[in-house]
N, C-alpha and C positions, 0 to 999 in steps of 0.2 A: 504494500500500500504506500502511496505517496505520503511522505512525512508532513506535508503541508496541511493535511486534513486530519481531523480528530478520528473520523470513522470512514469506512468504505462507502457508506451511504452518502456522505458529503462529497467524496471523490466522484461518485457516479453522477450526482447532481451537477457537479462542475463540468464533467465531460459532456453531459446532455446540453447544458446551457452554452458551452463553447461551440459545439457543433451547430446548434440552432442559430447562434449569433453569427457564426462564419457564413452560414447559408444565406442569412438575411442581408448581411453586408455585401456579399458577392452576387446576390439575386439568383442563387442556385438552390435554394431550400426546397422548392417544389420538385425539382428533378432528382434531388438527393434524398428526399424525405424517407423513402423506404430503404435506403442504403445505410443511413445513420445507425439504426439498431445493430446491423451486422458489423459496422465499424467499431462500435463500442463493445459489442459482445461477439467477437469473431469466431469463437468456437474452435474446434468442433465440440469440445466438452464445455458444459456450463461451469461457471465459477461461483455463482450465487444462488441458483435455483435448481429445481429438479431436472430441468432440461433446457437446452439452448433456446428452444422456441418460446418457452414461457419467459425466459430472461429478456429476449428481444421484444416480446409483447409488452412487457412492463416498461421497457425503454420507450416504446411508442407512446404509452400513456403518460410518461414523464415529459415527453416532447410536447404533448397536447397542453399540459399544464405550463410548460415553458412558453407556450404561445398564448397564454391567457386562460386556458381551461374552459370549463362549461359556462356558457353565457347565462344559463338558467340558475346557476348557483352563484349568488352574490358574495358569499364568504370567500375571502382570499385563501383560505385553507381548505383543501379537498382530500378525500380519501381515495387512494388508488385501490379499488376493490380487488383486482386481480393479484395485487401484491400482499393484501391483508388476509392471509390464510394459514399462517404458521403458528400464531399465538394460541395457547390453550385458552379455553373459555373462561377459566378462572372462577371467581366467586368463592364462597365459603367452603372450606375443606377441613376435615379433622386431621390433625397432625399426630405424630407418634408420642406427643405429650399426654394424650388421653390415657387416663389411668383406669378407665372402666369403673368409675366410682358408682356407688349405689344411690347417690342423691338424685342423679338424673335431672339436674337443673336445666341443662341444655334442652332436653326433650320437653320439659314442662313449659319452657319459654317459647317454644316453637308453636305458632298459631296455625300452621299448615300441616301438622303431623308429618313433617319431613325427616324426622330423626328416629332411627331404630338402633338396636344394639346387636352386635355380633354374638351369636350363641356360644361361641368358644372363647373368644378373647374378652368379651363383654364391652368392647370399645364402641364408641358411637360411630354411626354411618349416616351420611346425609343423602337423602334421596333427591337428586338433582331435578327430577321431573316435578317435584312438589315445591322445592325450595324457591323462595322469591328474593333471596339475598337481603333480607331485612336486617340481619346482624344480631337479632335478639339472643340467639344461641351463644354467639361469641361473647356477648356481654355477660351472660349468665355463668359461663364456664370459669371456675375458680383456678384452673390450671393454665388458662390462656391456650388451651389445646385446639381451639378453632380459629383459623386465620383466614383473612380475606385476601385471596391472590388475584389482584387486579392486573389487567394488561398494562404494560409500560405507559401507553398513551393515556389510559384512564388515571393512572397514578400521577402523571404529570399535570393533568388538568385540574386546576384549583377551583374552577367554577362548576365542575361536574357537568360539562357539556358533552362528554363522550360516553357512549354506551355501546352495547353490542346489538347490531341489527339482526333481522330475521335470517339473513344469509351468513351470520356469524362474523361479518366484517365490522370494523369500527364504524360507528355512526355519530356524526357531529350535529348537535342541536344548534343551529345557526342563531337562534334567539338568545341562547346563553353564552355562546362563544364570544370571547373578547379578542380573538385573533392574535394572541400573544406569541404563538409559535412553539410553545413548550412541547406539545405533542409531536410536532415535526422533528424536533431534535431528539426526542426520547425514543421514537419508534425504531426498533432494531432492524426492521425490514424496509425502512424507507417507504412505508405504505401511506404515509400522510405527507403531503407536500404543499408548499405555498405556491400560489400562482406567480408567474413572472410577467412583467410588463416590458420585457426587453424588446419585443416587436415594436411597440409604440415608441420607445426611446430611440431605436435605430431609425425608425421612420422619420422622426423629428430631425435627427441629425442629417439624414440624407436630403430631406426637403430643404434644409437650410444650407445645403452644399457644405456641410461640416463647418458651420458658423461663418461662412463667407457672405451669405445673403443677409443673415441676421444672427446675432449671438445666441448661443444655446449654453446654458450653465448647468453644471451638475451639482445638485444640492445633496450632500451626504450627511449621514448621521455621525455624531461624535465617535461612535464605536468603530468607525473605519480605521482608527489609529491602531487597533489590535486585531483587525479582521483578517489580515493576510500575514502568514508566517514566512520568514525568510527574506522579506523585503522591507525597506524603510517606508515611512509614510510619504516621504518625498517622491520615492519611486512610484508609489501607487497613484499619487496626484499627477505625476508626469504621464503615466500610462493612460489615465482617464482623459487627459487633455489631448493626447495623441489620437484618441478615438474621434476627435472632432469637436470637443467641447471648448468653449472660449476660456472658461476658467472653472475651478472647483471651489465651492463654498460650503462651509460647515453649517448645518441647519441651526446650530446653537447661536450663530451670529444674529439670526432673526430675533431670538429671545433677548439678546443683549441690546439690540436696537430698540425693541419695545420697552425694555426696562429703562433705558437711557431717556427716551422721549417722555415716558410717563413721569419719571423723576423730574425732568425739566419742566413739565407742565405743572406739577405739584409745587415746584419751587416758585414758579411765576405766580401761582395763586396763593403763595405764602402759607401753604399747608405743610407743616413740618412734623406734626405728630402722627405718623402713619407707618405702616409696615407694607413694603412693596413686594408683591409676589408675582412672578412672571415665569412662564414656561412656553414651550413650543406650541401648546394648545391655542395660544393667542393668535397663531398664524393661520389657523384653519377657518 
């Protein structure tokens, strides 16, 4: 794996975006579209999936998201269902900490009669067909013998926007999702991906004749300073400018400008007893 990336998932995402960007810049994406999956996963043996064909099919789905994803889904984060099929369903399970006690508090706490006991070991068994994952049994167990094994994406989501769909793939509740991207980073199979707007960005650059007709500026987040391994921030900025941008500006500059002008206005009005709060949200 390339040491510039934390995981192979990040490296795969980079390869897909690079190929899509190259095709868009060169106006060859349409004719190369079906060749890119073979370029990224040449085979003959698969390196990430059960077979080379599934590997390439997933690359195609990642390419769709690189080009903006489904127009029907407004959320910037989408689930690649074909890639989301290796995680265990999870839920509450009885561990080897179960002592087979005679109090049976877990069974009494269960409102769906989903807990029975092995006739030989006397340990608890959860009937998954009845269990609704309410967690009452886990709370009742004095040995902490019942644990909730959530998928990595579900564990990462702090607003509980991810659940398991009818086809057993991850399902995102767009009403709850805050688009933080935690699930994208935590999914070990790269089955959740954020949409890219690289197509629109390249289109703007090309329409401006790479800032010759009118200037195009790249506004980057402060995190760009630690985003790329093995290169300096100056090299990153130079690379972005070579793509055709007139200049690179950090988004936090906007917050500084807002704070400066607000402070100046308050000073002119002779209002000195105040607390000034400003952030990037002012720019939206």
